[in-house]
C-alpha positions as CSV (number, residue, x, y, z in Angstrom):
1,M,38.8,39.1,93.1
2,D,37.4,40.6,89.9
3,T,39.5,42.7,87.4
4,R,38.5,46.0,88.9
5,A,39.4,44.8,92.4
6,I,42.8,43.5,91.3
7,V,43.7,46.8,89.5
8,K,42.6,48.8,92.5
9,A,44.6,46.6,95.0
10,T,47.7,46.7,92.8
11,G,47.5,50.5,92.3
12,F,47.2,51.2,96.0
13,L,50.0,48.6,96.7
14,V,52.3,50.4,94.3
15,L,51.6,53.8,95.9
16,T,52.1,52.5,99.4
17,V,55.4,50.7,98.6
18,I,56.8,53.8,96.9
19,S,55.5,56.5,99.3
20,I,56.2,55.2,102.7
21,P,59.9,54.0,102.2
22,S,60.9,57.0,100.0
23,N,59.4,59.7,102.3
24,L,60.9,58.0,105.3
25,F,64.3,57.9,103.6
26,I,64.1,61.6,102.8
27,C,63.4,62.4,106.4
28,C,66.2,60.3,107.7
29,A,68.6,61.7,105.0
30,F,68.0,65.3,106.1
31,L,68.1,64.4,109.8
32,H,71.4,62.6,109.4
33,T,72.8,65.6,107.4
34,R,71.7,67.9,110.2
35,L,73.3,65.8,112.9
36,T,76.6,64.9,111.3
37,E,77.5,67.3,108.6
38,A,76.2,70.9,108.4
39,K,73.2,73.1,109.0
40,L,70.3,72.6,106.6
41,T,69.1,75.3,104.3
42,P,65.6,76.6,104.7
43,A,64.5,74.8,101.5
44,D,65.9,71.5,102.9
45,I,64.0,72.0,106.2
46,I,60.8,72.6,104.3
47,L,61.4,69.5,102.2
48,C,62.0,67.5,105.3
49,H,58.6,68.6,106.8
50,L,57.0,68.0,103.4
51,A,58.3,64.4,103.3
52,F,57.0,63.9,106.9
53,A,53.5,65.2,105.9
54,N,53.5,62.9,102.8
55,L,54.7,60.0,104.9
56,M,51.8,60.5,107.4
57,S,49.3,61.0,104.5
58,A,50.4,57.6,103.1
59,V,50.2,55.9,106.5
60,T,46.7,57.3,107.3
61,R,45.2,56.8,103.9
62,S,47.2,54.8,101.3
63,F,48.1,52.0,103.7
64,P,44.5,51.3,105.1
65,Q,43.1,51.8,101.5
66,M,45.6,49.1,100.3
67,L,44.6,46.7,103.1
68,T,40.9,47.2,102.3
69,A,41.5,46.7,98.6
70,F,43.1,43.3,99.4
71,G,40.0,42.3,101.4
72,C,40.8,43.2,104.9
73,Q,37.6,44.2,106.8
74,N,36.8,46.0,110.0
75,L,40.3,47.6,110.3
76,F,39.2,50.2,112.9
77,D,36.7,51.0,115.5
78,D,35.0,54.4,115.7
79,F,38.0,55.9,117.5
80,G,40.5,54.5,114.9
81,C,38.4,55.9,112.1
82,K,38.2,59.3,113.6
83,L,42.0,59.3,114.2
84,F,43.0,58.1,110.7
85,V,40.5,60.2,108.7
86,Y,41.4,63.3,110.8
87,G,45.1,62.5,110.4
88,F,44.8,62.3,106.6
89,R,42.9,65.6,106.4
90,V,45.5,67.3,108.6
91,F,48.6,66.0,106.7
92,R,47.1,66.4,103.3
93,G,46.4,70.0,104.0
94,L,49.8,70.4,105.5
95,S,51.3,68.9,102.3
96,I,49.5,71.6,100.2
97,K,50.7,74.4,102.5
98,L,54.3,73.2,102.7
99,T,54.5,72.9,98.9
100,C,53.1,76.5,98.7
101,L,55.7,77.6,101.2
102,L,58.5,75.9,99.3
103,S,57.5,77.6,96.0
104,T,57.2,80.9,97.7
105,Y,60.6,80.7,99.3
106,Q,62.2,79.5,96.0
107,A,60.6,82.5,94.3
108,V,62.0,84.8,96.9
109,L,65.4,83.2,96.7
110,V,65.8,83.8,92.9
111,S,64.1,87.2,92.9
112,P,66.3,90.1,91.9
113,A,67.3,92.8,94.4
114,T,64.8,95.2,92.9
115,S,61.9,92.9,93.5
116,K,59.3,93.4,96.3
117,L,59.9,89.8,97.3
118,N,63.5,90.6,98.1
119,S,62.7,91.8,101.6
120,L,61.4,88.3,102.4
121,K,64.9,86.7,101.9
122,L,65.8,87.4,105.5
123,Y,62.2,87.2,106.9
124,I,61.4,83.6,105.9
125,P,64.6,82.0,107.3
126,K,64.4,84.0,110.5
127,Y,60.8,83.1,111.2
128,L,60.7,79.7,109.5
129,W,59.8,77.8,112.7
130,H,57.1,80.3,113.5
131,I,55.7,79.7,110.0
132,F,55.8,75.9,110.6
133,I,54.0,76.1,113.9
134,S,51.3,78.4,112.4
135,L,50.7,76.0,109.5
136,Y,50.5,72.9,111.8
137,V,48.1,74.6,114.1
138,F,46.0,75.9,111.2
139,C,45.7,72.4,109.7
140,F,44.9,70.8,113.0
141,I,42.2,73.3,113.8
142,T,40.5,73.5,110.3
143,S,40.3,69.7,109.8
144,V,38.2,68.8,112.9
145,H,35.1,67.6,111.0
146,P,36.2,64.0,110.7
147,I,36.3,63.8,114.5
148,L,32.7,64.7,114.5
149,Y,31.3,62.7,111.6
150,S,33.6,59.7,111.1
151,S,32.4,56.2,111.9
152,S,33.6,52.6,111.4
153,K,30.1,51.4,110.4
154,P,27.0,53.2,109.1
155,F,23.9,53.1,111.2
156,N,21.8,49.9,110.5
157,N,24.5,48.9,108.0
158,T,23.0,51.1,105.4
159,I,25.0,54.0,103.9
160,P,22.9,57.2,104.3
161,P,22.9,60.1,101.9
162,F,25.4,63.0,102.3
163,S,28.2,60.6,103.2
164,F,31.6,59.5,102.0
165,N,32.5,55.8,101.9
166,H,36.2,55.3,102.4
167,E,35.6,51.6,102.6
168,F,37.6,51.3,105.8
169,C,35.6,54.2,107.4
170,Y,32.6,56.3,106.7
171,V,32.2,60.1,107.0
172,I,28.5,60.7,107.6
173,Y,27.2,64.3,107.6
174,P,23.9,65.1,109.4
175,D,22.4,67.0,106.5
176,Y,23.0,68.6,103.1
177,T,23.9,72.0,104.6
178,A,26.9,70.5,106.6
179,F,27.8,68.3,103.6
180,I,28.0,71.1,101.1
181,S,29.4,73.8,103.5
182,I,32.3,71.7,104.8
183,G,33.1,70.5,101.2
184,L,33.2,74.0,99.7
185,S,35.2,75.4,102.7
186,H,37.9,72.8,102.2
187,F,37.9,73.4,98.4
188,F,38.4,77.2,98.6
189,K,40.9,76.9,101.4
190,D,43.0,74.5,99.4
191,F,42.5,76.5,96.2
192,A,43.9,79.7,97.8
193,F,47.2,77.9,98.5
194,I,47.2,76.2,95.1
195,A,46.7,79.6,93.3
196,T,49.5,81.1,95.4
197,M,52.0,78.4,94.5
198,A,51.0,78.5,90.9
199,G,51.6,82.2,90.8
200,M,55.0,81.8,92.4
201,S,55.9,79.1,90.0
202,G,54.9,81.3,87.1
203,Y,57.1,84.0,88.5
204,I,60.0,81.5,88.8
205,L,59.6,80.4,85.2
206,I,59.7,84.0,84.0
207,L,62.9,84.6,86.0
208,L,64.5,81.4,84.6
209,Y,63.6,82.4,81.1
210,R,65.2,85.9,81.5
211,H,68.2,84.4,83.2
212,G,68.7,81.9,80.3
213,K,68.6,84.7,77.8
214,R,71.1,86.8,79.8
215,V,73.5,83.8,80.1
216,K,73.4,83.2,76.4
217,S,74.1,86.8,75.6
218,L,77.0,87.1,78.0
219,R,78.4,83.7,77.1
220,S,79.5,83.3,80.7
221,S,81.9,80.5,81.7
222,D,80.5,77.4,83.4
223,H,82.7,78.1,86.5
224,G,81.3,81.6,87.0
225,N,77.7,80.4,86.8
226,S,77.9,77.3,89.0
227,G,75.9,78.9,91.8
228,S,73.2,80.2,89.6
229,R,73.0,76.8,87.8
230,A,72.3,75.2,91.2
231,E,69.6,77.7,92.0
232,S,68.1,77.1,88.5
233,K,68.0,73.3,89.1
234,A,66.4,73.8,92.5
235,S,63.9,76.2,91.0
236,R,63.0,73.7,88.2
237,A,62.5,71.0,90.8
238,V,60.1,73.2,92.8
239,V,58.2,74.1,89.7
240,T,57.9,70.4,88.8
241,L,56.4,69.7,92.2
242,V,53.9,72.5,91.9
243,I,52.8,71.4,88.4
244,L,52.3,67.8,89.5
245,Y,50.4,68.9,92.6
246,T,48.2,71.3,90.6
247,V,47.3,68.5,88.1
248,F,46.6,66.0,90.9
249,F,44.6,68.6,92.8
250,G,42.6,69.4,89.7
251,V,41.5,65.8,89.2
252,D,40.9,65.2,92.9
253,N,38.8,68.4,93.4
254,A,36.9,68.1,90.1
255,I,35.6,64.8,91.4
256,W,35.2,66.2,94.9
257,L,33.0,69.0,93.5
258,Y,31.0,66.6,91.4
259,S,30.4,64.4,94.5
260,L,28.9,67.4,96.3
261,T,26.2,67.6,93.7
262,I,24.9,64.0,94.1
263,V,23.6,61.9,97.0
264,R,25.8,58.9,96.6
265,V,29.1,58.6,94.7
266,A,29.8,55.6,92.5
267,P,32.6,53.4,93.8
268,L,34.7,53.7,90.7
269,I,34.6,57.5,90.8
270,S,35.5,57.4,94.5
271,D,38.4,55.1,93.8
272,I,39.8,57.5,91.1
273,R,39.5,60.5,93.4
274,V,41.3,58.7,96.3
275,F,44.0,57.5,94.0
276,F,44.8,61.1,92.8
277,S,44.4,62.5,96.3
278,I,47.4,60.3,97.5
279,L,49.4,60.1,94.3
280,Y,51.4,63.2,95.3
281,T,52.8,61.3,98.3
282,S,54.5,58.9,95.9
283,V,55.6,61.2,93.1
284,C,56.9,64.0,95.3
285,P,59.7,61.9,97.1
286,V,60.8,60.6,93.7
287,V,61.3,64.1,92.4
288,V,63.1,65.1,95.6
289,I,65.5,62.1,95.6
290,V,66.4,62.7,91.9
291,T,66.9,66.5,92.2
292,N,68.2,67.2,95.8
293,P,72.0,66.9,96.2
294,K,71.9,66.1,99.9
295,V,69.4,63.3,99.5
296,K,71.2,61.9,96.4
297,A,74.5,61.9,98.3
298,K,72.9,59.8,101.1
299,L,71.5,57.4,98.6
300,K,74.9,56.9,97.0
301,I,76.5,56.3,100.4
302,S,73.8,53.7,101.3
303,R,74.4,51.9,98.0
304,L,78.2,51.9,98.6
305,K,77.7,50.4,102.1
306,K,75.7,47.5,100.5
307,L,78.6,46.7,98.1
308,P,80.9,43.9,99.2
309,P,84.4,45.1,100.2
310,S,87.0,44.7,97.4
311,T,90.0,42.6,98.0
312,D,93.5,43.7,96.8
313,T,95.0,40.6,95.3
314,S,98.1,42.4,94.1
315,S,99.4,43.2,97.5
316,S,101.6,40.6,99.4
317,S,102.1,40.1,103.1
318,L,105.3,41.0,104.7
């Protein structure tokens, strides 16, 4: 393996090793909390679904990309290619929409009673499962093009124009019209949700700034502001996720738009785009584990269970 291949394989290996176990742990932590302790908050339920979407994105893209980078060939037949490429498009889109839903709900949660968003405080929790079903159905319906155009091998073993080489699979469009129209439709669809979550995050930052000035002026006690501090921490965590996703989305889609203007994309440019398209699946769970109290509590419990039991040498038998 040359230097580029080693760097590529190592990068995808790191992403896979982080994303799959950490997202799986978050899902299990929330499910265990729901079954054994108490009802989850709407934000926790959204985070659980977000972790599941990131987990499936890693399984359908990061994992096969890692295997291919280490030299594994012919991973899938045509059906496997259609399934994995379609699955990645579905769950990548779902990850965007769930992050947007999370930022919207957090903005509603911290909004003052006089805000127009205040009416959504009861609406979102009440119809949360309806929103989930709508988002899942929307993503499954609007991501069908890989089923039509994905293939395990190009025709006559030559990569035709207007195609994407994922190395383990190929997405081959019939003509330039399909190539550009599908690409732009995905871009504008994702951009609408990115713009919404960016707007909500900006609104959250304004509220946090005003709240910080109010707390300083009133010199409130720590005890009296424990609840608001918790909401502020949760809001900062959500804003962090949105900023990270916006940066990764920007790099990914800048390369995506560039690829729509040329017949064939250079392998290095394609590798950079793929890396940024799945980077969120590794960074997001780290932010959730560090900032979410329920997940942190489960992590501490799992660490304590691994510690050897202490022996009391000072006690004597009767």
